[in-house]
N, C-alpha and C positions, 0 to 999 in steps of 0.2 A: 604612464608617463611620469618621469622623475622630475621633481623640482627641489629646491633647496630652501629650508627654513633658516632663520637666524641661529647661529651656533650658540651653544652653552657658553657661559663665562669662563669655564675651565674644563679640561678633559675630565670626564666623570664616568664611573661604572658603579653597578650595584645600587642605583637610585631606585626609590619607590616611584610608581607610576599609576595614575588613575585618570579617568575622564570625569569631570565634575559638571553635572547637570547638562551635558552636551554643549557646554559653553567653553570649557578649557580642557586641554590635555596638560596635566600637571606632572612634573618630574621633580622629586623631592630628595634632597640630600645626596648620599652616595659617597664614594671615595674618589680622590684625585691625586695628582702628583704631590701635593702638600698635605696628604692624609684626608681628613674629613672635610666634606663640602657642606657649607652652612647656608646654602641658598635653595630657593624653590624657583623653578622656571615654569611659566604658564604660556601656552600657545593657544590663540583663539582660532576660529575657523578660517581666518584670513592669513594664518601663520604669523601673526604679530606676536612678538615675545615680550613678556614683562617678567620681572624677577622680584622676589620678596626675601627678606632675611628670615631664617627659621631657627634661630639659636635655641638648641635643646641639647641635653646630655647625649653623647654618643649618637650623633645624628646619622652616621654613615650608612650602613647597609639597611635599606628599607624595603618593605612591601607596600602594596597599595590596593584599595578597593573603593567602591563608591555606593552611595545610597541617597536617593532624593537629590538635594542640592549640595551634597557633601562628598568630598574625597577624604578617606580615612587611611592613615599611615601609621601602623603599629611601630613600636620602638625597635631599634636595630639589634643585630647580633651584638653581644658583649655588653648589653645594658639591661639591668634588671628592673628598671623603672616600670611602673604600671601606667604611666602617662602616655596617652595616644594623641598624636597630632591630627588636627582636622582643619581643612580649608573649605570654605563655602564658595558659592558661585560668584561672590564678589571678591574673592581672594582674601577674605578676612580669616585670620588664624584664630583657632581656639583649641582647647584640649578636652578630652574625656578620660575617664579613669577605668581601667580594666580591673577585674577581680585579682588577677595575678599578672606577673610579667608576660608580655606577648613577644618576647625575644624570639625571632625566627618563626612566628606564627604563620600558618597558611592563611591566605586571604582569597575570598571569592564573593561575588554578589549575584543576587537575582533581582527581580523587579521590586521586591519589598524589603530586602535585608542585605546588609553587609555582614559577612560572617568571618570571624577570626577563630581559627582552629589550632589548639595546642599552643606551643611556644613556651619558652622558659623551662622546658623539661616537664611540662604539665600536660594533662589531658583535657583541660578546661576549654569549652567552646562557648563563645559569646556571639550573639547577633545584635545588630543595631538597626533600628528602623529609621524612617525618614525624619523623625523627631529626635534622633540620637538616643532614644530610650533603649537601655540594655536589657536583653533577654538571655538568661542562662539556658543553654541547650543540654541535651543528654551528652555526657562526656565521650571523648574518643575511647576506643577500646584499650589503647596503650598511650602513654605519654609521647609527645611528638614535638620535635623542632625541625625546621627546614623542610616541612612538607610543602607541597604545591597544590593550588586550587584552581578549579575552573568551574564553569556553569553549563548546564545542559537541560533544556526543556523545563526550566523553572527550578531545577535542583542545583545546589552547590556541592561540589565533589572534591575531596581532598585525598591525596595519595602520598604514601611514604612518609619520611621524616624521621631522622635519627635512627633508632633501632626498630621502627615500625614497618611492618609489611602490609598494613591494612589500607584499604580504600574505603572512605566513609562518605556517605551521601546524606544530605539533609534536603528533604523535599520542600515544596512551597508552604507546607504546614509545619516545617522544621522537625519532622519526624525522621529519625535516624535509621539507616540500614548500612550494612557493611559487606565488603568483599575483600579479596586479597590480591596483591601483586604476585607475579610468578616468582620473583626473586625477593628474598627477605632483606630487611634492613637497608632499604633504599632511601637515600637522602637527596633532596633537591632534584627530583626528576622535573623535566619540563612538562607542563600541563596545558592542554588546549582542547577545544571542542570543534567538531566539524560534522555537519549532518546530524545523525543520531548517535554519534560516538563521542565519548570523552577519552582522550589519549594521554597516557603518561609515558614519557619518552626518556630513556637513559637514566642518569643518576649515578650515585656511587655509594659505597658503604664506608664505615669508619676505618676499614683496612685499606682504603683507597683503591678498591677494586671498582672499575668502571663498568657500568651496565649498558649494553647496547640494545636491549630489548624494548619493544613497544607493547604496552598493555592497553587494550581497547575495552571500554565499558559502555553498556547501554542502560537507559533508565526504563525499566519495565512497568 
């Protein structure tokens, strides 16, 4: 059954999105008709909308993930800052600092960690727990930007990104394993999980060749 929630304040695309403590669905930044969107929109379980200002450098294209009472939103494409935006379940804004730029980092969460993979042309992977304590994980096999992440059976899984053809899994103990996509150098595939499968769908490479394949992975 379809219903309608209050509209955003302006037409927006490429915003970051995350659920915060099962209290709010948060949509952060993005681009609109007048370029960068500087607001965050929060919807509660009754679809009541509130907005907050989010003034930060290059707030446009965002990703999002969550852990505990926090939504975590790495910096956008085109920004080399190491500052990461955080909102808690009271919609209070704060920041945390990554080791390197998380421009275009892959994002995914399990029950204990929010994980940011690659970004800024690096292979650095960082996890944040429910206290926002940072943990450095085993790096990706190749530097990656514009990868996509999903979660499956307690694991977080990242696929593609820039020139990378690797799929990287971190389990509940944050141990890393790898596999590969069928096509090399896939950027921005869609990623989603269903049943026992993590799916990486479509994407493109830097020659603007578009990929129509679907790669399915299980966690053994």
